[in-house]
N, C-alpha and C positions, 0 to 999 in steps of 0.2 A: 824532307815537307811536303804536304801533296801540293801536285797544280792547279789552279784555279782562273779561268775567263769570267772579265769582269762583264763580258756580252753578256746585254741583256734579251729574254724575248718578249717578240711581241706581245701586244697588251690583243686578246681574242675580237676580234668583232665583233662578234650575235652573241659573246657573251659581257661584250659590255653594253649590247644594245636593253639585256633585260635588271642590266646593273643600273639601280636610282643614284641621281649626281649624289656626292658627300654634297652638304649645307656650306656656305660658304660658312655661317658660326661656330664650325666645327669646330675652323683654326683663327688665335690669336694677333694681331701680326704687328699693331700697337699695344698699347698698356688698355686706349681707348675700347679694344673690341673686349676684354677683359668679364665681363656682367657676359652678355652675350655668349660666351665661348666657354664657362661657369656653367651659365643657365644649360644648357644643351649639353654638356656629359652629364651635369641632373637630369634630363629628360628621359637621358639611355641609361641611367641608373639607379633609380629611381625603384623599375620595375621588380630588381635583384636584388636591388636587401628589402623591398619585404616581400617573396617568396622566400628568402632566406627568414625571414627573421617570422613567419606564417609558416616553417616547415615544420609539422605536426615530429619528422623525423630527426629536428637539432636542438642542441638549445645554443640558444645568442647569451655574451654573459656581459655587459661593460663593465668595460677598466680602465683607470686612468692610475698613469704610472709618470715618476719624473723624466724629465728627460733637462737633458744640458738649457735649454732656450725652453722650463718653463715644464706643464703637463701633458702628457698626450694621447690617444685616443684610442683602445683596440676594441675590438666587437672580437670573444672569443666564439669556434662555433665547434662546437662538442655532441658528438650521437650519444640519441639518448639512450639510445639500449644496443650497448655492442656488438659488433660480431659475437666476439675473443674476450676473452675474460685477466687475459697474459695484459698487463704494462710495457710490454718490453718488448711486441711485439707492432707497438702502435707508430704511426708517425706522430711531425710536433711544423707544421707548415705556413711559414710566415712570409706571408703576401701583402705584395707594394705592390701597389695599381696604378692602370695607368693615366693617360691626362697631355703630355705631353708640360710634367712638372709643376703646369701654373692649372691642370684642371682635374675633375673627379674627384673622389674621395673614397676614403677604402673600401666600401662596396663594387666600382669598381670591376670591371674584369671579374667578381671572385666566385659567379655561377662553378666558374674552372674548381676551386678548391673544394667550393660543395659541395657538388658532386663526389670527392675524395674524402672528404668527412665522411659520409653514408656509406659508398660502399669497401672503403679500407680501413677503416674505424680509426683514422687522422685527427688529428688536433690544429685547427688553425685558425691562427692568428692576423687578424688581418689591421692597418697600421691611416690611422689617417695622418700622415708626415707634415708638415709645414710648407708650402710651397713659394716661389718666384711670382709674382717680382717682390710681393712685402718680406720676403723672408727666403734668399737667395742666399748661395751655396757659404757654405756645408752645410746649413742647415732642415735640410731636409737627411741628407745621411745622419748626421746627428741624433735625429729622430726615429731613423731606421734602424741602427747602430743599438741606440736605450732598448726598445722593441729587440731586437734579439738578446742582448745580454738579459731585459729581462724573462721571454721566453725556456732559455735554455735554468735562469736562475730557477723557476716554476715547474720543471718539465713534471717534477712531482704531486707537484699540486697542480698542476694544469693535466695526466692523465697520459705524458706518455713518456715512452722511452726519449733521454735528452742524448745517446748513442745515433739517431737514427733524426736526426735535423737539418732537414732541408729550407731555402728556400724561395721562394719562386716571384715575377716579375716581367711584369707586361710594359712593353713597349719604353714609356721615363722609367718604368717603376722595372723595366728588366736595366735598364744599365745602374740604381739605384742599388739591383738584389748582386749588380758585379759589384756595383763597390764597395759592399755593407760586405762581402766575403774576405775583398780586396783590406776594407781596413781591420774583421777581427782579427787577419793572418796580420798586418803590421802589430797588430797588439797585444798579438797575443790571447785576444777573447775564445768566444766557445766556436768549437768546429764541430760544424753544420760538415751533413755525409751528402750532399750535393745545390748543388741549383740549375735552376732550370730562368731559361730566361727566351722568355716570349717578343720576339720582333725586337729588340732589343737597343733600348736607342745608347751608343757608347762611342760617337767620337764627337768631336765639337770639330775638328779642321776644319771646314767646311767655311768657319762663323775667317778663321786667320787672326785668332787671338794668340796672344807669347803667353807661358809663364803660368797655362793654364794644369791645376792639376791633376794626378791620374783617379784623385776618387773623386776630382770631377766629370771626366768621361774617361774612364775607365781602357780604354783601347790605348789611350799614351801611354802606359804601363808599361815597364821595358824589361818587369818581371812577372814571368804569370804561373810561377811556382808554388808548391805549397798549397793548393786551393785545392776546391772541389771537385767532383768532376762537376762538366757541367751539359747542358741538352741544348745548346741553341736551337731555336724554332724559325726559322722566315721561309717567305715563301717567293716563288720567283722573279715575284713584281716589286717584293714589298722596296720602299725608298730607302729605309736599313737593311738591305739585305744583304753589299760592300763590306758595312762595314763587322756587322755581323758575326758573315763568313768567315774575314780574316782576323778576324778574335778567336774565333774556334781555329783558324790552324794553328795561330800562333800558342 
């Protein structure tokens, strides 16, 4: 196994002078902070939603599907004028958004898959999963897995090759993406061809809790066999750097 050092590079003070400080409302330290915390993510996400919905090159369709704890809202992004005509070449992408599990919505971070829909003739499904603290684990994961099942079962209708189904998630969504493919493996569910984990939130052990499931914190998994290939994207000074690299090495 490759070796890895946990020594972090210092922040570049000159570069830091150009970067505005992150607003305190971006983080929720207590339940009382949640309203402002969610409003902040809404301000960041709403322009994305408007740009995606108004893009003349794609079609956005809203779907409601059943889940273990109630209905789940999805947004399906498809190219209006596909560059190719063969469904066997088109990929399907399940997008799981960031927001620390407690904020954001299905359009948060969706500008990444939005570009793939246009450039690669892909089909993307954005998931509005339930959020803690109102909906604690396993509610968010159950919604993500139900969405994966629905997407795989409706591949022909959606217009993509079910053998080219991948999952992508950012931060909290990266942790949910990792957990979703673990659940799919454990349940002998849909075959996912790849997982893209962007700055994934994978390990809870800083909180010093016991008995936490590997489906809640994928870094706790002791068996990572039988999973699809993973690309894990994390920066050198990212708070989740060490857990993301450790997961990649494992």
